[in-house]
C-alpha positions as CSV (number, residue, x, y, z in Angstrom):
1,M,29.1,-5.2,-1.8
2,E,26.4,-3.5,-3.9
3,A,24.3,-5.8,-6.1
4,S,24.2,-5.1,-9.8
5,F,20.7,-4.5,-11.1
6,K,20.3,-5.0,-14.9
7,H,17.3,-3.7,-16.8
8,K,16.1,-4.9,-20.1
9,L,15.1,-1.9,-22.3
10,P,12.0,-3.5,-24.1
11,L,10.6,-4.9,-20.9
12,T,11.4,-1.7,-19.1
13,L,9.4,0.3,-21.6
14,A,6.6,-2.2,-21.2
15,L,6.8,-1.7,-17.5
16,L,6.5,2.1,-17.7
17,S,3.4,1.7,-19.8
18,F,1.5,0.4,-16.8
19,L,3.6,-0.4,-13.8
20,H,2.7,1.2,-10.4
21,F,2.1,0.7,-7.0
22,S,3.8,0.3,-4.5
23,G,-7.9,-18.0,4.4
24,I,-11.1,-15.7,3.7
25,I,-12.5,-14.2,0.6
26,S,-15.6,-12.0,0.0
27,I,-15.1,-11.1,3.7
28,N,-18.0,-9.5,5.5
29,A,-16.3,-6.4,6.9
30,Q,-19.1,-5.8,9.4
31,G,-18.3,-9.2,10.9
32,L,-14.8,-8.1,11.5
33,S,-15.7,-5.3,13.9
34,K,-14.6,-6.3,17.4
35,H,-14.6,-3.0,19.1
36,G,-17.3,-0.9,17.6
37,T,-18.6,1.7,20.0
38,L,-16.3,0.3,22.7
39,N,-13.4,1.9,20.8
40,K,-12.6,5.2,22.5
41,N,-9.0,5.6,21.5
42,I,-9.2,5.8,17.7
43,S,-11.4,8.6,16.2
44,A,-10.6,8.3,12.5
45,L,-8.3,6.5,10.0
46,L,-6.1,8.7,7.8
47,V,-4.1,7.0,5.1
48,F,-1.1,8.1,3.0
49,G,0.9,6.3,0.4
50,D,0.6,4.3,-2.9
51,S,-1.7,1.7,-4.5
52,T,-1.5,-0.6,-1.5
53,V,-3.7,2.0,0.3
54,D,-5.3,4.1,-2.5
55,S,-9.0,3.6,-2.3
56,G,-9.7,5.6,-5.5
57,N,-7.9,9.0,-5.5
58,N,-6.5,8.3,-8.9
59,N,-10.0,8.3,-10.3
60,F,-9.9,12.1,-9.9
61,V,-6.3,12.5,-11.3
62,S,-5.3,12.8,-15.0
63,T,-3.3,9.6,-15.1
64,I,-3.6,6.3,-16.9
65,F,-3.0,4.5,-13.6
66,K,-6.5,3.7,-12.6
67,S,-8.5,0.7,-11.6
68,N,-12.1,2.0,-11.5
69,F,-13.3,-0.6,-14.0
70,P,-13.9,-4.4,-14.0
71,P,-12.5,-6.9,-13.1
72,Y,-11.2,-4.8,-10.2
73,G,-13.6,-4.7,-7.3
74,R,-15.1,-8.1,-8.2
75,E,-15.3,-9.1,-4.5
76,F,-16.2,-5.6,-3.3
77,P,-19.8,-5.0,-2.1
78,N,-22.0,-4.9,-5.2
79,Q,-18.9,-5.7,-7.3
80,I,-18.1,-2.0,-7.5
81,P,-14.7,-1.2,-9.1
82,T,-13.8,1.7,-6.7
83,G,-10.3,2.4,-7.8
84,R,-8.7,0.0,-5.3
85,F,-6.0,-2.1,-7.0
86,T,-7.4,-5.5,-5.9
87,D,-10.5,-7.6,-6.2
88,G,-12.0,-6.3,-3.0
89,R,-10.8,-4.5,0.2
90,L,-7.4,-3.2,1.2
91,F,-5.9,-3.8,4.6
92,T,-6.8,-0.3,5.6
93,D,-10.5,-1.1,5.0
94,F,-10.1,-4.0,7.4
95,I,-8.6,-1.8,10.0
96,A,-11.5,0.7,9.8
97,S,-14.1,-2.0,10.0
98,Y,-12.3,-3.8,12.9
99,V,-12.2,-0.7,15.1
100,G,-15.8,0.2,14.2
101,I,-15.2,3.5,12.5
102,K,-16.6,2.6,9.1
103,E,-16.8,-0.3,6.7
104,D,-14.2,1.0,4.2
105,V,-12.0,4.1,3.8
106,P,-13.0,6.5,1.0
107,P,-10.7,8.6,-1.2
108,Y,-10.2,12.2,0.0
109,L,-10.7,13.5,-3.6
110,D,-14.2,12.2,-3.9
111,P,-16.3,15.4,-4.1
112,T,-19.4,13.6,-2.8
113,L,-18.0,12.9,0.7
114,S,-20.1,14.1,3.6
115,M,-18.6,15.8,6.6
116,R,-19.3,12.7,8.6
117,E,-17.3,10.6,6.1
118,L,-14.4,13.1,6.3
119,M,-14.4,13.1,10.1
120,T,-14.2,9.3,10.4
121,G,-11.3,9.1,8.0
122,V,-10.1,9.1,4.4
123,S,-7.3,8.0,2.2
124,F,-4.9,10.6,0.6
125,A,-2.9,7.9,-1.1
126,S,-2.2,7.6,-4.9
127,A,-1.3,4.6,-6.9
128,G,2.0,4.9,-8.5
129,T,3.6,7.4,-6.1
130,G,6.6,7.0,-3.8
131,Y,8.9,8.7,-1.4
132,D,11.2,9.7,-4.2
133,P,9.8,12.9,-5.8
134,L,10.8,11.5,-9.2
135,T,8.6,8.5,-8.9
136,P,5.1,10.2,-9.1
137,M,6.5,12.3,-12.0
138,L,6.9,9.2,-14.0
139,T,3.2,8.4,-13.8
140,N,1.6,11.8,-13.2
141,V,0.1,10.8,-9.9
142,I,-0.1,12.5,-6.5
143,P,3.3,13.1,-4.7
144,I,3.6,12.3,-1.0
145,S,4.3,16.0,-0.4
146,K,0.9,16.9,-2.1
147,Q,-0.8,14.3,0.0
148,L,0.5,16.1,3.1
149,E,-0.9,19.4,1.6
150,Y,-4.3,17.7,1.1
151,F,-4.1,16.7,4.8
152,R,-3.5,20.3,5.8
153,D,-6.5,21.3,3.7
154,Y,-8.5,18.5,5.4
155,N,-7.6,20.0,8.8
156,K,-8.9,23.4,7.7
157,R,-12.2,22.0,6.4
158,L,-12.8,20.2,9.7
159,E,-11.9,23.3,11.7
160,S,-14.4,25.4,9.7
161,A,-17.1,22.8,10.2
162,T,-16.5,21.7,13.8
163,G,-14.1,24.2,15.4
164,K,-10.4,24.1,16.2
165,Q,-10.5,22.2,19.5
166,R,-12.8,19.4,18.2
167,T,-10.6,19.1,15.2
168,K,-7.4,19.0,17.3
169,N,-8.9,16.2,19.5
170,L,-10.0,14.2,16.4
171,I,-6.5,14.4,14.8
172,N,-4.7,13.6,18.1
173,N,-6.8,10.5,18.4
174,A,-6.8,9.5,14.8
175,L,-4.8,6.5,13.5
176,F,-2.4,7.3,10.7
177,V,-1.3,4.7,8.2
178,V,1.6,5.2,5.8
179,S,2.4,2.6,3.1
180,A,4.8,3.4,0.2
181,G,8.2,2.7,-1.2
182,S,7.6,-0.2,-3.6
183,N,7.3,2.0,-6.7
184,D,10.5,3.8,-5.8
185,F,12.4,0.5,-6.4
186,V,10.3,-1.4,-9.0
187,V,9.2,1.5,-11.3
188,N,12.1,3.8,-10.7
189,Y,15.4,2.4,-9.3
190,F,15.3,-1.1,-10.8
191,A,13.7,-0.1,-14.1
192,L,15.4,3.2,-15.1
193,P,19.1,4.3,-15.0
194,T,18.5,7.8,-13.7
195,R,18.7,7.1,-10.0
196,R,21.3,4.3,-10.4
197,K,23.7,6.9,-11.9
198,S,23.6,8.9,-8.7
199,Y,22.9,6.4,-5.9
200,T,24.0,3.0,-4.8
201,V,21.3,0.7,-3.4
202,S,22.2,1.6,0.1
203,S,22.4,5.4,-0.5
204,Y,19.1,5.3,-2.3
205,Q,17.5,3.5,0.7
206,Q,18.8,6.3,2.9
207,F,17.4,8.8,0.4
208,L,13.9,7.2,0.6
209,L,14.1,6.9,4.4
210,Q,14.8,10.6,4.7
211,H,11.7,11.4,2.7
212,C,9.7,9.0,4.8
213,K,10.8,10.6,8.0
214,E,10.0,14.0,6.6
215,L,6.4,12.8,6.0
216,I,6.2,11.5,9.5
217,Q,7.5,14.7,10.9
218,G,4.9,16.6,8.8
219,L,2.1,14.5,10.1
220,W,3.4,15.0,13.7
221,D,3.5,18.8,13.2
222,E,-0.2,18.6,12.1
223,G,-1.2,16.7,15.3
224,A,-0.7,13.0,14.4
225,R,0.1,11.0,17.5
226,K,-0.6,7.4,16.4
227,I,1.3,6.5,13.3
228,L,1.7,3.1,11.6
229,V,4.4,2.9,8.9
230,A,4.5,-0.1,6.6
231,G,7.7,-1.6,5.3
232,L,8.2,-3.0,1.9
233,P,6.8,-6.3,0.7
234,T,8.8,-9.2,-0.8
235,L,9.8,-7.2,-4.0
236,G,11.4,-10.2,-5.6
237,C,8.2,-12.2,-5.4
238,L,6.0,-9.8,-7.2
239,P,4.8,-11.4,-10.4
240,A,5.8,-8.4,-12.5
241,V,9.3,-8.3,-11.0
242,I,9.8,-12.0,-11.7
243,T,8.7,-11.5,-15.3
244,L,10.8,-8.3,-15.9
245,F,14.0,-9.0,-14.1
246,S,14.6,-12.8,-14.3
247,N,17.7,-13.7,-16.1
248,S,15.9,-16.4,-18.1
249,S,13.2,-15.7,-20.6
250,T,11.6,-19.0,-19.9
251,V,9.7,-17.4,-17.0
252,I,7.3,-15.9,-19.6
253,H,6.2,-19.2,-21.1
254,D,7.2,-21.8,-18.4
255,H,5.2,-21.4,-15.3
256,L,7.4,-23.9,-13.4
257,Q,10.5,-21.7,-13.9
258,R,8.9,-18.7,-12.0
259,R,10.5,-18.2,-8.6
260,C,11.1,-15.3,-6.3
261,L,14.2,-13.3,-7.0
262,E,16.3,-13.1,-3.9
263,Q,18.5,-10.2,-5.2
264,Y,15.4,-7.9,-5.1
265,S,13.8,-9.3,-2.0
266,S,17.1,-8.7,-0.1
267,V,16.8,-5.0,-0.9
268,A,13.4,-4.9,0.7
269,R,14.7,-6.7,3.8
270,D,17.6,-4.3,4.2
271,Y,15.3,-1.3,3.7
272,N,12.9,-2.7,6.3
273,R,15.6,-3.2,8.9
274,L,16.8,0.4,8.4
275,L,13.2,1.7,8.6
276,Q,12.6,-0.1,11.8
277,N,15.8,1.4,13.3
278,D,14.8,4.9,12.2
279,L,11.2,4.5,13.5
280,N,12.5,3.3,16.9
281,F,14.8,6.3,17.1
282,M,11.9,8.7,16.3
283,Q,9.7,6.9,18.8
284,L,12.3,7.5,21.6
285,S,12.5,11.2,20.7
286,I,8.8,11.8,20.9
287,A,7.5,9.2,23.3
288,S,7.4,11.7,26.2
289,Q,4.9,13.8,24.2
290,G,2.4,11.0,24.0
291,A,3.1,9.8,20.4
292,R,3.4,6.2,19.3
293,I,5.0,5.1,16.0
294,F,4.6,1.5,14.9
295,Y,6.3,-0.5,12.2
296,L,4.0,-2.7,10.1
297,D,5.7,-5.8,8.8
298,I,4.3,-6.6,5.3
299,Y,7.3,-8.7,4.2
300,E,7.0,-11.6,6.6
301,P,3.3,-12.4,6.3
302,L,3.5,-12.2,2.5
303,I,6.5,-14.4,2.2
304,H,4.9,-16.8,4.7
305,M,1.8,-17.0,2.5
306,I,4.0,-17.7,-0.5
307,E,6.3,-20.3,1.1
308,E,3.5,-22.0,3.0
309,H,0.8,-21.4,0.5
310,E,-1.0,-24.7,0.9
311,S,-1.7,-24.0,4.6
312,F,-3.4,-20.8,3.6
313,G,-5.4,-22.4,0.8
314,F,-3.5,-20.8,-2.0
315,D,-2.6,-22.6,-5.2
316,E,-0.9,-19.8,-7.2
317,T,1.9,-17.7,-5.7
318,N,3.9,-16.2,-8.6
319,V,1.2,-15.1,-11.1
320,G,-1.8,-12.8,-10.7
321,C,-5.4,-13.8,-11.1
322,C,-6.0,-11.3,-13.9
323,G,-4.8,-12.1,-17.5
324,T,-1.7,-14.1,-17.8
325,G,-0.7,-12.9,-14.4
326,Y,2.7,-12.0,-15.6
327,L,2.5,-8.3,-16.4
328,E,-1.1,-7.2,-16.3
329,A,-2.0,-4.3,-13.9
330,S,-4.2,-1.2,-14.2
331,F,-5.6,-0.8,-17.8
332,L,-3.9,-4.0,-18.9
333,C,-6.2,-5.8,-16.4
334,N,-9.5,-4.7,-17.9
335,P,-13.1,-6.0,-18.8
336,K,-11.7,-8.0,-21.7
337,S,-9.0,-9.7,-19.7
338,Y,-9.2,-13.4,-18.7
339,V,-9.8,-13.6,-15.0
340,C,-9.4,-16.7,-12.8
341,S,-12.5,-18.2,-11.5
342,D,-11.5,-18.2,-7.8
343,A,-9.2,-15.3,-6.6
344,S,-9.0,-16.9,-3.2
345,K,-6.6,-19.4,-4.6
346,Y,-4.2,-16.6,-5.6
347,V,-1.8,-14.5,-3.5
348,F,-1.8,-11.8,-6.2
349,W,-4.8,-10.3,-7.9
350,D,-2.7,-8.7,-10.7
351,S,1.0,-8.7,-11.4
352,L,1.7,-6.3,-8.5
353,H,-1.1,-6.3,-6.0
354,P,-2.3,-8.9,-3.5
355,T,-5.8,-10.3,-3.5
356,E,-8.3,-9.3,-0.8
357,K,-7.7,-12.6,0.9
358,A,-3.9,-11.9,1.1
359,Y,-4.6,-8.4,2.4
360,Y,-6.8,-9.8,5.1
361,N,-4.2,-12.3,6.1
362,V,-1.7,-9.5,6.4
363,F,-4.1,-7.5,8.5
364,N,-5.0,-10.5,10.7
365,G,-1.4,-11.7,11.2
366,T,0.6,-8.5,11.9
367,I,-1.7,-5.5,12.0
368,R,-4.6,-6.5,14.2
369,P,-2.3,-7.2,17.3
370,I,-1.0,-3.6,17.0
371,I,-4.5,-2.2,16.7
372,D,-5.5,-4.1,19.8
373,L,-2.6,-2.6,21.6
374,I,-3.5,0.9,20.6
375,I,-7.2,0.4,21.5
376,N,-6.4,-1.1,24.9
377,N,-4.0,1.9,25.4
């Protein structure tokens, strides 16, 4: 039976005014590197998706969905607000540092990038985007299809600078990371009636998965052979979702009433199960050609941090560190906002995005073992 998702018009309008995606703090990324020059199997890190992996491309896009201002970046080296939607690094930065490629992954649209920076990896991701072509239109950000175009342009730039064979080898040995889908549900399907008029939850999941598979196929056609695809987080535990979609208005003024919404988290679990099945099928079809596709579980480590928060050193699990923590994100989390004194006590930095500490825990818990597997061939 399909669940019924209600939307509250005033809160939905508030959501559209800013909403977007998709145990250590102030972590020394250099200290993370285990493999360094011993890594011979990963040449670069190339990233696609939404705000969970956007390192600053929206800085160069005409959209209000930016984070290149304080207090974002408070724990980043030199406290630089790079355009990452968190207080420090993203999980993709930890991957890059761990394999010894670079300390953090820059945005592709940064015009100051050197050829060396390009060759070791960039992010094509854009906060606010999704697999559904309608989702980026709502926020004027970079569609997934455009990210793939940028990657093709990237290939041509490398070929011009280093030659076709060297570029081919670099791409074949690069690690690709894809992380998207949250905005499609939170900003689009749950919040607006457009897609709900045409799709049930299950048919919309299949619609998104088809676009996800098209992206993977497009990356494959361009030479990608090591691809990591992230599932959805616990959607019902995002502070903004709790605020916007709870049946009781008390969640806005009564902190003790704020709890994860199972109805929304179950959608994420179902989607993740379908995604894993599709990725397994794709893996079987291309394994003989030397390709590997991995599913990245974001849901389980995040829900584990929330449910067992004390063991991770977290005090707050259902509000963000910035502002009230109920709705603030992007420009609503700004230099004038109240900010908690210790973000390491919070799972979420703003109302949608995890803290650097939470991202590190996700990396360390589920991603690092996969990276070790790839490096060890």
